C-alpha positions in Angstrom: 0.0 0.0 0.0 1.4 3.3 -1.0 -1.3 5.9 -0.4 -3.8 6.7 2.4 -7.1 8.4 1.7 -9.0 9.7 4.8 -12.7 10.3 3.9 -14.8 12.6 6.1 -18.4 13.9 6.0 -18.8 17.7 6.3 -21.7 20.1 6.6 -20.3 22.7 4.2 -17.7 21.7 1.6 -16.5 25.2 1.0 -16.0 26.1 4.7 -14.3 22.7 5.4 -11.9 23.2 2.5 -11.0 26.7 3.7 -10.3 25.3 7.2 -8.0 22.6 5.9 -6.2 25.0 3.5 -5.6 27.3 6.5 -3.7 24.6 8.3 -1.6 23.7 5.3 -3.5 21.2 3.2 -3.7 21.9 -0.5 -6.7 21.5 -2.8 -6.3 19.1 -5.7 -9.8 18.8 -7.2 -13.5 18.8 -6.7 -15.5 15.8 -7.6 -17.6 15.8 -10.8 -20.8 16.4 -9.0 -19.4 19.1 -6.6 -20.3 17.0 -3.6 -16.7 15.9 -2.8 -13.2 17.5 -2.7 -9.7 16.0 -2.6 -7.0 17.7 -0.6 -3.4 16.8 -0.2 -2.0 16.4 3.2 1.4 14.9 2.1 2.9 13.0 -0.8 1.2 9.8 0.4 -1.9 11.1 2.2 -5.0 12.7 0.9 -8.2 14.0 2.6 -11.4 13.4 0.8 -14.3 15.7 2.0 -17.9 14.8 1.1 -21.1 16.6 1.8 -23.0 14.6 4.3 -25.6 13.3 1.8 -22.8 12.1 -0.6 -21.0 10.5 2.3 -24.1 8.6 3.4 -24.7 7.5 -0.2 -21.1 6.3 -0.5 -21.1 4.4 2.8 -24.7 3.3 2.9 -25.2 4.4 6.5 -26.0 7.6 8.4 -23.1 10.0 9.3 -21.9 9.7 12.9 -22.9 12.5 15.2 -19.5 13.9 16.2 -21.1 15.7 19.2 -21.7 12.3 20.9 -19.4 9.8 19.4 -16.0 9.2 17.7 -15.6 6.9 14.8 -11.9 7.5 14.3 -9.1 9.8 15.5 -6.7 10.8 12.7 -3.1 11.5 13.8 -0.6 13.3 11.6 3.1 13.5 12.2 5.0 16.8 12.5 8.7 17.5 12.2 9.1 19.0 15.7 7.3 19.8 19.0 7.2 23.4 17.8 5.5 22.5 14.6 2.9 20.5 16.5 2.1 23.7 18.5 2.2 25.9 15.4 -0.2 23.6 13.6 -2.8 23.5 16.4 -2.5 27.3 16.8 -3.4 27.5 13.1 -6.4 25.2 13.7 -7.7 27.5 16.4 -7.3 30.6 14.2 -9.1 28.8 11.4 -12.1 28.1 13.7 -11.2 24.6 15.0 -11.0 23.6 18.7 -7.8 22.8 20.6 -8.2 19.9 23.0 -5.8 21.4 25.4 -2.1 21.7 26.0 0.5 19.3 24.5 0.9 15.9 26.1 4.3 14.1 26.4 4.4 10.3 26.6 8.0 9.1 26.4 9.4 10.2 23.0 6.0 11.4 21.7 4.6 14.9 22.0 1.0 15.3 20.8 -1.8 17.9 20.7 -5.4 17.1 19.8 -8.0 19.2 18.0 -11.4 19.0 16.5 -12.2 20.4 13.0 -15.3 22.5 12.1 -17.4 19.3 11.9 -16.2 17.8 15.2 -13.9 15.2 13.7 -11.0 14.6 16.1 -7.4 14.9 14.9 -4.0 15.1 16.5 -0.6 16.3 15.4 2.3 14.5 17.0 6.1 14.4 17.0 8.2 11.4 17.8 11.6 12.4 19.1 14.5 10.2 18.2 
């Protein structure tokens, strides 16, 4: 396997794309129906945003209520502790929610956040 595609349901495709661009993702393309958008996180990782109705049609089930449950937590690596903090600071400026100060667990430093649709993410740095 050489590529990872993270698919998420969003309420507003334009606002979600603006949020992710503000934290450093780049837009590749919009789906042919305008219900989905592909963003680049890294050379090997893409984020696919879908309006909720398109996501439900794609998966065949209702979208998870992020206010009451978590289906997944997406973690992305950063090159340093400072970059972790810088990225989460950008998240907050873009309208996301920081989940508190950084946590250190052995060689790992991590900070969590929620995006505009309540999906939980973290940026982390592994020292060593």
